[in-house]
Backbone as a printed PyTorch tensor [residue, N CA C, xyz], in Angstrom:
tensor([[[-27.5730,  -3.0970,  28.9590],
         [-26.2920,  -2.8680,  28.3180],
         [-26.5560,  -2.2370,  26.9620]],

        [[-25.8380,  -1.1790,  26.6740],
         [-26.0480,  -0.5050,  25.3880],
         [-25.3810,  -1.2930,  24.2610]],

        [[-25.7350,  -0.9630,  23.0490],
         [-25.2630,  -1.6990,  21.8750],
         [-23.7390,  -1.6370,  21.7190]],

        [[-23.1530,  -0.4930,  21.9860],
         [-21.6990,  -0.3380,  21.8420],
         [-20.9690,  -1.2400,  22.8390]],

        [[-21.4300,  -1.2560,  24.0760],
         [-20.8260,  -2.1070,  25.1000],
         [-20.9830,  -3.5750,  24.7250]],

        [[-22.1650,  -3.9370,  24.2680],
         [-22.4290,  -5.3210,  23.8640],
         [-21.4910,  -5.7410,  22.7360]],

        [[-21.3330,  -4.9120,  21.7290],
         [-20.4610,  -5.2210,  20.5950],
         [-19.0040,  -5.3520,  21.0450]],

        [[-18.5680,  -4.4900,  21.9320],
         [-17.1930,  -4.5390,  22.4240],
         [-16.9410,  -5.8390,  23.1810]],

        [[-17.8750,  -6.2220,  24.0350],
         [-17.7260,  -7.4710,  24.7890],
         [-17.7700,  -8.6810,  23.8570]],

        [[-18.6600,  -8.6560,  22.8980],
         [-18.7660,  -9.7430,  21.9350],
         [-17.4600,  -9.9050,  21.1610]],

        [[-16.9080,  -8.8020,  20.6890],
         [-15.6450,  -8.8590,  19.9510],
         [-14.5070,  -9.3760,  20.8230]],

        [[-14.4960,  -8.9790,  22.0860],
         [-13.4770,  -9.4610,  23.0080],
         [-13.5710, -10.9750,  23.1730]],

        [[-14.7810, -11.4870,  23.3730],
         [-14.9500, -12.9280,  23.5400],
         [-14.6520, -13.6830,  22.2510]],

        [[-14.9830, -13.1070,  21.1140],
         [-14.6310, -13.7520,  19.8380],
         [-13.1260, -13.9320,  19.7400]],

        [[-12.3940, -12.9030,  20.1320],
         [-10.9340, -12.9670,  20.1020],
         [-10.4260, -14.0500,  21.0540]],

        [[-10.9800, -14.1270,  22.2400],
         [-10.5680, -15.1350,  23.2200],
         [-10.8400, -16.5430,  22.6900]],

        [[-12.0010, -16.7610,  22.0960],
         [-12.3410, -18.0730,  21.5490],
         [-11.3830, -18.4400,  20.4240]],

        [[-11.0830, -17.4950,  19.5490],
         [-10.1330, -17.7530,  18.4590],
         [ -8.7550, -18.1160,  19.0040]],

        [[ -8.2950, -17.3860,  20.0150],
         [ -6.9970, -17.6720,  20.6170],
         [ -6.9920, -19.0640,  21.2570]],

        [[ -8.0660, -19.4110,  21.9290],
         [ -8.1550, -20.7290,  22.5560],
         [ -8.1490, -21.8220,  21.4870]],

        [[ -8.8780, -21.6130,  20.4100],
         [ -8.9190, -22.6040,  19.3370],
         [ -7.5580, -22.7780,  18.6710]],

        [[ -6.6890, -21.7790,  18.7930],
         [ -5.3430, -21.8410,  18.2130],
         [ -4.2700, -22.1210,  19.2630]],

        [[ -4.6780, -22.6370,  20.4110],
         [ -3.7210, -22.9330,  21.4750],
         [ -2.7440, -24.0160,  21.0040]],

        [[ -1.5760, -24.0870,  21.6270],
         [ -0.5720, -25.0800,  21.2270],
         [ -1.0950, -26.5160,  21.3630]],

        [[ -0.6190, -27.3740,  20.4940],
         [ -0.9790, -28.7840,  20.5320],
         [ -0.6190, -29.3730,  21.8980]],

        [[ -1.5300, -30.1260,  22.4480],
         [ -1.2780, -30.7640,  23.7380],
         [ -1.7440, -29.9560,  24.9320]],

        [[ -2.1140, -28.7030,  24.7240],
         [ -2.6260, -27.8690,  25.8130],
         [ -4.1430, -27.9980,  25.8230]],

        [[ -4.6910, -28.4210,  26.9470],
         [ -6.1370, -28.5600,  27.0500],
         [ -6.7940, -27.1880,  27.1750]],

        [[ -8.0840, -27.1580,  26.8960],
         [ -8.8350, -25.9050,  27.0640],
         [ -8.7250, -25.4490,  28.5060]],

        [[ -8.9050, -26.3680,  29.4460],
         [ -8.8400, -26.0110,  30.8630],
         [ -7.4770, -25.3990,  31.2160]],

        [[ -6.4010, -26.0030,  30.7240],
         [ -5.0670, -25.4630,  31.0120],
         [ -4.8700, -24.1040,  30.3630]],

        [[ -5.3310, -23.9520,  29.1270],
         [ -5.1940, -22.6730,  28.4350],
         [ -5.9590, -21.5760,  29.1690]],

        [[ -7.1740, -21.8930,  29.6030],
         [ -7.9640, -20.9180,  30.3490],
         [ -7.2520, -20.5210,  31.6350]],

        [[ -6.7190, -21.5050,  32.3390],
         [ -6.0020, -21.2300,  33.5820],
         [ -4.7560, -20.3810,  33.3170]],

        [[ -3.9970, -20.7410,  32.2970],
         [ -2.7750, -19.9990,  31.9610],
         [ -3.0680, -18.5520,  31.5700]],

        [[ -4.2600, -18.3160,  31.0410],
         [ -4.6350, -16.9760,  30.5820],
         [ -5.5950, -16.2660,  31.5330]],

        [[ -5.7470, -16.8230,  32.7270],
         [ -6.5770, -16.2240,  33.7910],
         [ -7.9930, -15.9150,  33.3090]],

        [[ -8.5680, -16.8840,  32.6050],
         [ -9.9430, -16.7380,  32.1320],
         [-10.7930, -17.7220,  32.9140]],

        [[-11.8790, -17.2300,  33.5130],
         [-12.7520, -18.0960,  34.2850],
         [-13.4920, -19.0470,  33.3700]],

        [[-13.3790, -20.3250,  33.6560],
         [-13.9850, -21.3790,  32.8500],
         [-15.4790, -21.1580,  32.6410]],

        [[-16.2050, -20.7550,  33.6860],
         [-17.6540, -20.5820,  33.5640],
         [-17.9960, -19.4730,  32.5720]],

        [[-17.1870, -18.4170,  32.5080],
         [-17.4360, -17.3420,  31.5510],
         [-17.1910, -17.8230,  30.1300]],

        [[-16.1180, -18.5630,  29.9420],
         [-15.7840, -19.0710,  28.6120],
         [-16.8510, -20.0470,  28.1260]],

        [[-17.2460, -20.9720,  28.9680],
         [-18.2260, -21.9770,  28.5630],
         [-19.5770, -21.3530,  28.2530]],

        [[-19.9470, -20.2940,  28.9500],
         [-21.2310, -19.6570,  28.6700],
         [-21.2330, -19.0320,  27.2730]],

        [[-20.0660, -18.6260,  26.7710],
         [-20.0100, -18.0780,  25.4270],
         [-20.0830, -19.1810,  24.3800]],

        [[-19.6340, -20.3840,  24.7370],
         [-19.6610, -21.5070,  23.8150],
         [-21.0700, -22.0680,  23.6480]],

        [[-21.8920, -21.9110,  24.6640],
         [-23.2400, -22.4630,  24.6470],
         [-24.2730, -21.4580,  24.1400]],

        [[-23.8640, -20.2410,  23.8910],
         [-24.8030, -19.1980,  23.4710],
         [-25.1540, -19.3380,  21.9990]]])
């Protein structure tokens, strides 16, 4: 993967993580991921990196 592609993907995931962290009170991460059609395994792999 070239540097430009890597940076674009990284920025996209940063945005997704920020949005998830700002999810409405009472909404679980799992529910937010489901509501936003984000695969849990992809999201969790970014959290563990």
